[in-house]
Every structure is written in structure tokens, then in C-alpha cells.
C-alpha positions in Angstrom: 0.4 0.2 0.1 1.2 4.0 -0.8 1.2 6.1 1.1 1.2 10.5 1.1 2.8 12.5 3.6 1.7 15.4 3.1 4.4 18.6 4.9 3.5 21.8 4.9 5.9 24.0 4.8 7.5 27.8 4.0 10.9 26.5 2.2 12.1 30.1 2.0 13.1 29.3 5.7 16.2 27.0 5.2 15.6 25.2 8.2 12.5 24.0 6.9 13.4 23.2 3.6 16.6 21.3 5.2 14.3 19.3 7.7 12.1 18.3 5.2 15.4 17.1 3.0 16.3 15.3 6.1 12.7 13.0 6.5 13.1 12.6 3.3 16.6 10.7 3.1 15.0 9.1 6.5 12.5 7.6 5.2 14.2 7.1 1.8 16.6 4.3 4.3 13.3 2.5 5.0 12.2 2.5 1.9 14.2 2.4 -1.1 11.0 3.0 -4.0 10.0 5.9 -1.3 9.6 9.4 -3.4 9.1 13.4 -2.7 8.5 16.1 -4.8 7.2 20.6 -3.6 3.8 21.6 -4.1 5.0 25.3 -5.1 1.8 26.6 -6.3 -0.3 27.5 -2.6 -0.7 26.0 -0.2 2.8 25.3 -0.7 4.1 21.9 0.3 6.6 18.7 0.5 5.5 16.0 -0.2 6.4 12.1 0.4 5.3 8.9 -1.2 6.0 5.3 -0.3 4.8 1.9 1.5 5.8 3.3 5.2 3.1 4.9 6.7 3.8 9.0 8.5 2.2 7.4 12.1 4.9 4.3 11.8 7.6 7.5 10.2 7.0 9.8 13.2 7.8 7.0 15.3 10.5 6.2 14.4 12.0 10.0 13.5 10.7 11.3 18.0 12.5 7.9 18.8 15.9 8.8 17.7 15.4 12.1 18.6 14.4 12.2 22.1 16.9 10.0 23.2 20.4 10.3 24.2 21.4 7.1 23.9 20.9 6.6 20.4 23.2 9.5 19.2 27.2 8.2 19.6 30.0 10.9 19.3 33.2 9.8 17.6 36.5 10.5 18.0 40.3 9.8 16.5 42.7 8.2 19.1 44.4 12.2 19.0 41.2 13.8 18.8 39.7 15.7 21.9 37.7 17.6 18.7 34.4 15.0 17.3 35.0 13.4 13.8 31.6 12.6 13.5 28.2 11.5 15.2 26.3 8.7 14.2 22.3 8.5 15.1 21.0 4.9 15.2 17.2 4.6 14.6 14.9 1.9 15.0 11.9 0.9 12.6 8.8 -0.9 14.1 9.1 -4.9 12.1 12.3 -2.8 10.0 15.7 -3.0 9.9 17.6 -0.4 12.2 19.8 1.7 10.7 22.0 3.7 11.1 23.4 7.6 10.1 26.6 9.9 10.1 27.2 12.9 10.2 30.1 15.3 9.7 28.3 17.8 8.9 30.4 21.0 11.1 33.4 19.7 9.3 35.0 20.6 5.4 37.6 18.2 6.4 40.0 16.3 9.5 43.3 14.5 8.3 42.9 11.0 10.5 44.3 12.1 13.6 41.8 14.3 13.8 42.9 17.4 13.6 40.5 20.1 11.9 42.6 21.6 8.7 38.9 24.1 7.8 34.9 24.4 9.4 32.7 23.7 7.0 30.2 26.2 5.4 27.7 24.6 7.5 29.6 25.7 10.9 27.5 28.7 12.0 28.7 29.0 16.0 31.1 29.6 17.9 32.8 30.5 21.0 32.1 28.5 24.3 29.4 26.3 22.1 30.1 23.0 20.1 28.2 20.1 18.2 28.0 17.9 21.6 26.7 21.0 23.0 24.3 22.1 20.7 22.4 18.5 20.0 22.9 17.4 23.5 20.9 20.7 24.9 18.0 20.3 21.7 18.1 16.0 22.5 17.1 17.0 26.2 14.3 19.6 24.9 13.2 17.4 22.6 11.9 15.1 25.1 10.5 17.4 27.2 8.2 18.3 24.2 7.5 14.6 23.0 5.4 14.5 26.4 3.1 17.5 25.7 3.3 15.7 22.0 -0.6 14.6 20.8 -0.9 11.2 19.9 -0.5 11.0 16.3 0.6 14.8 15.4 2.4 14.6 12.1 5.5 15.2 11.2 4.6 18.9 9.9 3.4 19.6 13.8 6.8 18.7 14.6 8.3 21.7 12.1 6.2 23.5 14.9 7.9 22.4 18.4 9.9 25.1 20.3 11.7 26.1 23.7 13.9 28.3 25.1 16.9 27.5 24.7 20.4 29.1 24.4 22.6 27.1 21.9 21.1 26.7 17.6 22.8 26.0 15.0 22.0 29.3 12.9 19.8 27.0 10.2 16.4 28.9 11.3 16.8 32.7 10.5 13.9 32.5 14.0 16.0 31.9 16.4 18.9 34.8 15.2 18.6 38.3 16.8 20.6 40.3 15.4 21.8 43.0 17.9 20.9 45.7 16.1 17.5 44.2 15.6 16.7 44.2 19.1 19.1 46.2 21.2 20.9 43.8 22.8 22.8 40.4 22.0 20.8 37.8 23.2 23.8 35.2 22.7 26.5 38.1 24.5 24.5 38.0 28.0 23.4 33.5 26.8 20.2 34.6 27.0 17.3 32.0 25.9 15.5 32.5 22.2 12.7 30.4 20.6 14.0 27.6 18.9 12.7 25.2 17.0 14.0 22.3 17.8 12.5 19.0 15.7 13.3 20.9 12.7 17.0 22.1 13.5 18.1 18.1 14.3 15.8 17.4 11.5 17.9 19.8 9.3 21.4 18.5 10.3 19.9 15.1 8.1 19.0 16.9 5.3 22.4 19.4 4.9 24.8 15.8 5.2 22.4 13.8 3.0 21.7 16.6 0.1 25.2 19.9 0.0 28.2 18.3 2.5 29.6 17.0 -1.1 32.9 19.1 -1.0 32.9 20.1 -3.6 36.0 22.9 -3.3 39.3 24.3 -2.6 39.3 24.4 2.0 38.5 26.2 4.4 36.1 29.1 1.6 32.4 28.9 1.7 32.3 28.4 -1.5 33.6 24.6 -0.7 30.9 23.0 0.0 27.9 22.0 -2.2 25.2 24.0 -2.3 27.1 27.4 -1.1 26.4 30.4 -3.4 30.5 31.4 -4.4 31.1 35.3 -3.7 32.4 36.4 -7.1 28.7 37.0 -8.2 27.2 39.5 -9.3 25.8 40.4 -5.9 28.4 39.3 -3.9 26.5 37.9 -1.1 27.7 34.4 0.4 25.2 32.2 1.4 22.8 28.8 0.7 21.4 28.4 -2.7 18.7 25.8 -3.0 15.7 24.9 -5.4 12.3 22.9 -5.0 11.7 20.0 -7.4 8.1 20.1 -8.8 8.1 15.8 -9.7 8.4 13.3 -8.0 12.0 12.0 -7.2 13.8 9.2 -6.1 16.4 9.9 -2.7 19.8 10.3 -5.7 17.4 12.4 -8.0 16.4 14.9 -5.2 19.8 15.0 -4.1 20.8 16.3 -7.3 17.8 18.3 -8.6 17.7 20.2 -5.1 21.6 22.1 -6.1 19.8 22.8 -9.3 17.0 23.3 -11.3 16.2 20.4 -13.0 13.1 20.4 -15.2 9.7 23.2 -15.8 7.5 24.3 -12.4 11.4 24.0 -10.5 12.4 27.5 -8.3 16.0 28.0 -7.0 16.7 30.4 -3.1 19.5 31.8 -2.4 19.7 32.2 1.4 22.7 34.8 2.2 24.6 34.1 5.0 24.8 37.0 7.7 27.4 37.1 10.3 26.3 38.6 14.2 30.1 39.0 16.1 31.9 35.9 16.1 28.4 34.1 15.0 26.6 33.9 12.0 23.4 32.7 10.7 21.2 31.9 7.4 18.5 34.7 6.5 15.2 34.8 5.0 15.9 32.8 1.4 14.2 34.9 -1.6 13.9 33.5 -5.5 16.6 34.2 -7.8 15.8 31.5 -10.9 12.3 29.9 -11.6 11.4 28.1 -14.5 8.0 28.0 -16.2 6.4 26.2 -18.3 5.4 27.5 -21.7 
């Protein structure tokens, strides 16, 4: 039996887009024949199709996102900074699987030495990948206690908690000092953070956008990042909406370029906030219209 999962959201917010990509990556690991597409006309939504029912898929995702025991940080023998982390998933009635992530790194030596940071690493100072993820898993577990049974996946993306650390993917949780008159980060003040969306986004960006394709140490060295020498001179994240149903391998390609009529490409500038960076709401830079 084929099931359809509809996730209404605004893809101009990069955290929503990446979270949807992350959900597709996880679903494809449970069902290799799963398809996805973007409904680009109102109401805009991300559509998933496959053999896994939404309730079963949501339960599998929630178990891992709310269980610190399912996450393991891997270090090299000599390095203190984790070189990757592994998240374990146990879908009912299906083989368990593990997903390795290292999106916050650009290059790493075998001895654990980190030579350059990924363009995706927008946090700094005392914030670490372990600390942020640990805090998010704890907040996710708290949010789980308040969720009603059968909460759809779209509902997970709207769940939030007050936190002092985050990844920088979501403009809603990135307050600029010029906007509010003070720096929440400098004062260690909690900011509304969409926990499940942020965690799912890490799977999306790792699966769809972290291929190392250019010189290390430059923002444009990560797949999906706009070159700094373009006509507008901005640095940021470029991504596309694919309107036709695609399997995971083709969707990864379509995410980086408009592939057909009805496709849209968006650009989210990355801005600096003292020692931190964050993505901003995206604007459409290319739209392929049916003729």
C-alpha cells in the first residue's frame, strides 16, 4: 500500500527546507522506493510517497530525536573534537539503521586534527556540536511529553523551546543585536528555537549538501553555497525545489539546480553576528516556468 505524507511549510525558511530533506533521507533508508516532491503552488508543501505510513515513520523519527542514548560521538585516537556522530534508528518491524554525520567539518586529518571548518558551522565561542545537540535532545524529550498521540510530521516542525544554543539554520532563532538592541548570545539569553526542525535539518544538509567540491577553507567549498564573486557579491546557501516525484538519488541532484519546468531556486544569505553567523529568509533567484 502506498502512503502519502504532506508537510505544509515555508521553504523560504532554510531550516524548513533542510528538515524536509532530512525527513526524505530517513524515509528512503526505510523504503528505498520512496519518492518526494515540492508542491510549489499554494498551499506550498513537501510531499512524500512510499510504503511507510506517517504514524510509523513519525514514531521512528521521534524515538531517536528524543533519546540521547541513540546518538554517539566518534573521536579519533588523538583528537578531542568529534570527527563524526552516529544516530541510530530502530523502525518497528524493519531493520535498524545508523546515520553518520560530520557536516560541521570541512576537512579532517586521520589523527583527528581539524584543518578547516565547514560553511555550515555557524556557531562559535563556547558552543560545541556536542553541547548543542545534547541540549536539543533534552528539550526534544521534554516536548515529547506534551505532544498528542498521532501528531503529524508537520506538527513536529512547529515545536519550539527556549534555548541558548542553536545551529544558525533558522532565521527565527537568530536575533541580531541591531534588531533588538542587545545580543542574546552575549548575554546567554534563551531564544525560541524550533528543536525538531533544527535536528532534522542536520540530516538534510548532510545528505543533500555537504559534498566537498572546492578549495577547503572557503564558504563556497561546500555544495550548495553561492560563490562570493557573483554579481551580488553575497555568500549564502542556494537550493532548489523539485516539482516532480523523484527518488532520493535524483532529489539530491535536483536540490542543487532547477531540473524541470516549475522548479524554483532560492538563495539564503549568510550574515555575521559578531562571532556567530546565521542564514536569513531566502529569496527566489530563478524560476522555471512551463511554456
